[in-house]
C-alpha positions in Angstrom: 0.3 -0.1 0.1 1.2 3.2 -1.0 1.8 5.7 2.1 -0.7 8.8 2.6 0.2 12.2 2.6 0.5 15.2 5.1 -1.5 18.5 4.8 1.9 19.7 5.0 3.3 17.6 1.9 0.3 18.3 -0.2 1.3 22.0 0.5 4.8 21.4 -0.7 4.1 19.2 -3.3 1.3 20.8 -4.7 3.2 21.9 -8.5 3.7 18.4 -8.7 -0.5 17.3 -8.1 -1.6 19.6 -10.5 0.0 17.3 -12.8 -2.3 14.9 -14.4 1.2 12.5 -15.0 1.9 12.8 -11.2 -1.1 14.0 -9.3 -1.6 12.9 -6.0 -0.2 9.1 -6.6 2.4 9.5 -8.2 3.6 11.5 -5.2 2.2 9.0 -3.0 4.6 6.3 -5.1 7.5 8.8 -4.4 7.0 9.1 -1.1 7.0 5.2 -1.0 9.6 4.7 -3.3 14.4 4.5 -3.3 17.6 5.3 -5.0 20.9 5.5 -4.0 23.4 7.4 -5.1 26.9 6.6 -5.5 29.0 10.2 -5.3 27.5 13.1 -4.0 30.3 15.1 -6.0 29.5 17.4 -9.3 26.9 14.8 -10.8 25.5 13.4 -7.5 24.3 17.0 -5.6 22.0 17.5 -8.3 20.4 14.1 -7.9 20.6 14.4 -4.8 19.0 17.5 -4.2 16.4 16.9 -7.0 15.7 13.8 -5.9 14.7 15.3 -1.6 13.1 18.2 -3.4 10.4 15.7 -5.5 10.2 13.4 -2.1 11.6 10.2 -2.7 11.0 8.6 0.1 14.2 7.3 1.1 17.6 8.1 -0.9 21.1 6.5 -0.4 24.4 7.9 -0.2 27.4 6.8 -0.9 31.2 8.4 -1.0 33.6 8.4 1.3 35.4 11.5 1.0 35.4 14.7 2.9 34.5 18.4 1.0 37.3 20.3 -0.3 37.3 24.1 -1.4 38.4 22.8 -4.7 34.7 21.1 -5.4 32.9 23.7 -4.8 33.0 25.0 -8.5 30.7 22.5 -9.3 29.5 20.3 -6.2 26.9 22.5 -4.9 25.2 20.4 -2.6 28.0 21.5 -0.1 28.9 25.1 1.0 32.2 26.7 2.1 31.1 25.9 5.7 31.7 22.1 4.9 34.9 22.5 4.0 36.8 19.6 5.4 33.5 17.4 6.6 32.6 13.9 5.1 30.7 15.3 2.0 27.6 11.8 3.1 26.9 14.4 5.9 27.2 17.1 4.7 24.8 16.2 1.3 22.6 14.7 3.8 21.9 18.1 6.2 21.4 20.3 3.2 19.0 17.4 1.6 16.9 17.4 4.9 17.1 21.0 5.1 15.4 21.2 1.8 12.8 18.5 2.5 12.8 16.9 6.3 10.2 14.6 5.5 12.4 12.3 3.7 14.6 9.6 5.0 18.9 9.7 3.8 20.7 6.6 5.0 24.8 7.3 4.0 27.3 4.9 3.5 30.8 6.5 4.4 32.7 4.2 2.7 34.2 3.1 -0.8 31.7 1.5 -3.2 33.0 -2.0 -3.6 32.8 -5.5 -4.8 32.9 -6.6 -0.9 29.9 -3.9 -0.3 28.0 -3.3 -3.0 25.7 -5.9 -3.4 24.5 -5.3 0.7 24.3 -1.5 -0.1 22.3 -1.3 -3.4 19.9 -4.2 -2.5 17.2 -2.7 -0.8 16.4 0.6 -3.5 14.4 0.6 -6.9 17.2 2.6 -8.4 21.0 3.1 -8.5 22.5 6.3 -10.1 26.0 6.8 -10.9 27.3 10.0 -9.8 30.4 8.2 -10.2 34.1 9.4 -12.0 36.3 6.1 -12.4 35.7 3.4 -14.7 36.2 0.5 -12.1 33.5 1.9 -10.0 31.0 2.3 -13.3 31.4 -1.5 -14.2 30.6 -2.1 -11.0 27.4 -0.4 -10.6 26.3 -1.3 -13.9 27.0 -5.1 -12.8 25.5 -4.9 -8.9 22.7 -3.3 -10.9 22.0 -6.4 -13.9 22.8 -8.9 -10.8 19.9 -7.1 -8.7 17.6 -5.9 -11.4 17.6 -2.9 -11.1 17.3 0.7 -13.8 21.0 2.7 -13.9 20.9 6.2 -14.2 24.0 6.7 -15.9 25.8 10.1 -16.5 29.3 11.1 -17.3 31.2 14.2 -17.9 34.3 15.8 -19.3 35.2 18.9 -20.0 32.1 20.7 -21.7 30.9 17.3 -22.6 28.4 15.2 -21.3 26.3 11.3 -21.5 23.0 10.0 -20.2 21.5 7.3 -20.0 18.9 4.3 -18.3 20.9 1.1 -18.6 17.9 -1.7 -17.3 19.0 -4.9 -18.8 15.6 -6.0 -18.7 14.1 -3.8 -21.1 16.8 -3.2 -22.7 21.4 -3.0 -22.9 23.4 -2.3 -19.6 26.5 -0.5 -19.7 28.6 -3.4 -20.8 26.9 -3.5 -24.4 28.2 -0.1 -25.3 31.9 -0.6 -23.5 32.3 -4.7 -23.4 35.8 -3.4 -22.6 37.9 -0.6 -20.7 39.6 1.8 -22.6 43.1 1.7 -22.2 44.6 3.1 -18.5 45.5 6.5 -18.9 44.0 7.4 -22.4 40.5 9.4 -21.1 41.7 12.0 -18.3 39.8 12.5 -15.6 38.3 16.0 -14.5 40.9 16.5 -12.0 43.4 15.9 -14.6 41.4 17.5 -17.8 39.0 20.0 -15.9 34.8 19.9 -15.6 33.2 23.0 -16.8 31.1 24.0 -13.7 27.5 24.1 -14.8 28.4 20.6 -16.8 27.3 18.3 -13.9 24.2 20.0 -12.8 22.7 19.8 -16.8 24.2 16.3 -17.1 22.5 15.3 -12.9 19.6 17.2 -13.3 18.9 14.9 -16.1 19.7 11.9 -14.6 17.1 13.1 -11.6 14.9 13.4 -14.3 14.9 9.8 -15.5 15.2 9.1 -12.1 11.3 10.5 -11.7 10.5 8.8 -14.9 11.4 5.2 -13.8 10.1 5.4 -10.0 6.7 6.9 -11.6 6.7 4.8 -14.9 5.9 7.6 -17.0 6.9 9.3 -20.1 10.3 7.4 -22.6 13.1 6.6 -20.4 16.5 6.7 -21.9 16.7 2.7 -22.0 18.2 1.9 -25.4 19.0 5.6 -25.6 22.2 7.7 -25.3 21.9 11.2 -24.9 25.0 13.4 -25.6 25.7 16.5 -24.8 28.4 19.5 -26.1 27.9 22.9 -23.7 29.9 25.0 -26.0 27.3 24.6 -28.8 24.4 23.9 -26.8 23.9 20.4 -28.7 21.7 17.7 -27.8 22.7 14.0 -29.6 21.0 10.6 -29.9 22.5 7.4 -30.0 20.3 3.7 -30.2 21.5 1.4 -28.0 21.1 -2.3 -28.7 21.0 -5.0 -26.7 24.8 -7.4 -27.2 24.3 -10.7 -27.6 27.4 -11.3 -26.7 27.9 -9.5 -23.9 29.6 -11.0 -20.6 27.0 -9.7 -18.3 23.5 -9.4 -19.3 23.6 -11.4 -22.5 22.1 -15.3 -22.8 25.3 -16.2 -22.9 26.8 -14.3 -19.8 29.7 -15.8 -18.3 30.2 -13.2 -15.3 27.9 -14.2 -12.7 29.1 -12.6 -10.0 30.9 -9.3 -9.1 34.6 -9.1 -10.3 38.2 -7.2 -9.0 37.3 -4.1 -11.3 40.2 -2.0 -10.4 42.3 -5.1 -11.8 39.9 -5.4 -14.6 39.8 -1.4 -15.5 43.7 -1.7 -14.6 42.9 1.9 -12.8 42.2 2.5 -9.3 38.8 2.4 -8.3 39.4 6.6 -7.5 40.5 9.7 -8.4 43.6 9.9 -6.4 44.8 14.0 -5.7 48.2 12.7 -5.2 49.7 10.4 -7.6 52.3 7.7 -7.0 54.7 5.8 -8.8 55.1 3.0 -6.3 58.0 1.9 -3.9 61.4 3.3 -5.6 60.2 5.5 -8.1 58.7 8.6 -6.4 60.6 11.4 -4.5 59.2 14.2 -2.1 58.8 17.0 -2.6 60.5 17.8 0.6 63.2 15.3 -1.1 63.2 16.9 -4.3 64.0 20.7 -2.8 66.8 19.3 -0.7 68.5 17.4 -4.0 68.0 20.1 -6.2 70.3 22.3 -4.1 73.0 20.1 -4.6 72.8 18.1 -7.3 71.9 18.7 -11.2 68.3 17.6 -11.8 66.2 17.8 -15.2 62.6 19.2 -14.4 60.6 17.6 -16.8 56.8 19.3 -16.5 54.3 16.8 -18.7 51.1 19.5 -18.1 49.7 21.3 -20.6 51.0 24.9 -21.4 48.1 25.9 -20.2 48.9 25.0 -16.8 52.1 26.8 -16.8 50.3 29.8 -16.6 48.3 28.7 -12.8 52.2 27.6 -11.5 55.6 26.1 -12.9 59.0 25.9 -11.6 62.5 27.3 -12.3 63.7 26.0 -15.4 61.8 23.4 -15.9 61.2 21.7 -19.3 57.5 21.1 -20.4 56.3 18.1 -22.8 52.9 17.5 -22.2 52.2 13.9 -21.5 50.4 13.5 -24.8 53.5 14.7 -27.0 56.2 12.9 -24.6 56.6 9.7 -26.8 57.2 11.3 -29.8 59.7 13.7 -28.0 62.2 11.5 -26.4 64.8 12.0 -28.7 64.7 15.5 -27.1 65.7 14.2 -23.7 69.4 12.3 -22.4 68.6 8.9 -21.1 72.1 9.4 -18.9 70.8 12.3 -16.6 69.2 12.2 -13.4 65.4 13.3 -14.6 62.5 14.2 -11.9 59.2 13.6 -14.1 56.3 16.1 -12.2 52.5 17.5 -13.3 49.3 18.5 -11.4 49.1 16.5 -8.5 51.4 13.0 -9.7 49.1 11.0 -11.3 50.2 12.1 -15.0 54.4 11.4 -14.2 53.7 8.1 -12.7 52.7 7.5 -16.9 55.1 9.2 -18.2 57.8 7.9 -15.7 56.2 4.1 -17.5 56.9 5.5 -20.6 60.5 6.5 -20.3 61.6 3.9 -18.4 60.1 1.1 -21.0 62.0 3.0 -23.6 65.5 3.2 -21.6 65.5 5.5 -19.0 66.9 4.4 -16.0 67.4 7.6 -13.3 64.3 9.2 -13.3 61.7 9.8 -10.4 58.4 10.7 -9.6 57.3 14.1 -7.9 54.2 12.4 -5.8 52.1 15.1 -5.1 53.1 16.6 -8.5 53.4 21.1 -8.3 50.8 20.8 -5.7 52.8 18.9 -3.1 56.1 21.4 -4.3 53.1 24.4 -3.1 52.0 22.5 -0.2 55.4 21.9 1.5 58.6 23.7 -0.1 56.7 27.1 -1.9 53.7 28.4 -0.5 53.7 31.1 -2.5 52.9 28.9 -5.1 49.1 28.0 -5.6 47.6 24.9 -5.3 45.1 24.0 -8.3 
């Protein structure tokens, strides 16, 4: 039986009640429904806010990060007063301030193969607000195994995508992308940036699709991929078909349980602001500071040229990571070299390339130039 609405709720949701496709019964349906939002960042912010405002009765939030000032350019559910606070708690407080009549459950933990089924099993829809491939494939597989719709969204710079992957009625994410891209091919938002309003647009579209699915109205994006570009304000649609060879939802699927998604994708399951090349290959900012005082070192900056306008190190040579393979002849493999980028992730990949090309006397600046700005030269900005 659907829950009833109080007098206060009837007033709160009156604009919904006036829509024939929603009405009193639809609003009661939303009150009795549930949604799991994986990630409370750029995409999760508008999703969580609009589902809370719409009156979805129980909303789960999965995240294990804390609010940072660099988040506030796009993660609008958080505020300056929340810096340093757990994201799930910051988001829950804002949602309950917006609508105290809903229930918000928080999971301050990474979404992993060990806990995903336990967390997701009691929700009606699963909403993908993630920013990495391992969690994206994990979210898809959990949704398929539990028979739940997966409201998908992704963003990068000015571009976004939205779809509803629901294996019972159409393709799943693996039907479209059977294999992840090679590690390092697709930059993260931390590396490539994102227009602040873009996750607002894509997240709001995800919230729209979630409400349509929960209400059983309209034409959800099942079997369709929406492509959005903010620069030319274009919306395009690509028709998707179920892949009969899909390893998860196809008739001969051979993946029957959750796997190691970090191993499958070859990258970590979360976005590392402080990248590492591993034991023996890293050098800290403090260690580098001591070495440059007494030793001649080649400093190789693999960031993009426009990043040099923000911060740079004296005498560093700039070869962007994407150009490095074609410009190895400009470097001397006999020189002691330290490679750096913004946070250490791109430079770790550059180090792998250099070592494979025969460079042995090379180190990765752990934490990148941001670590240098925090630990050595406080006059440099952190970005």
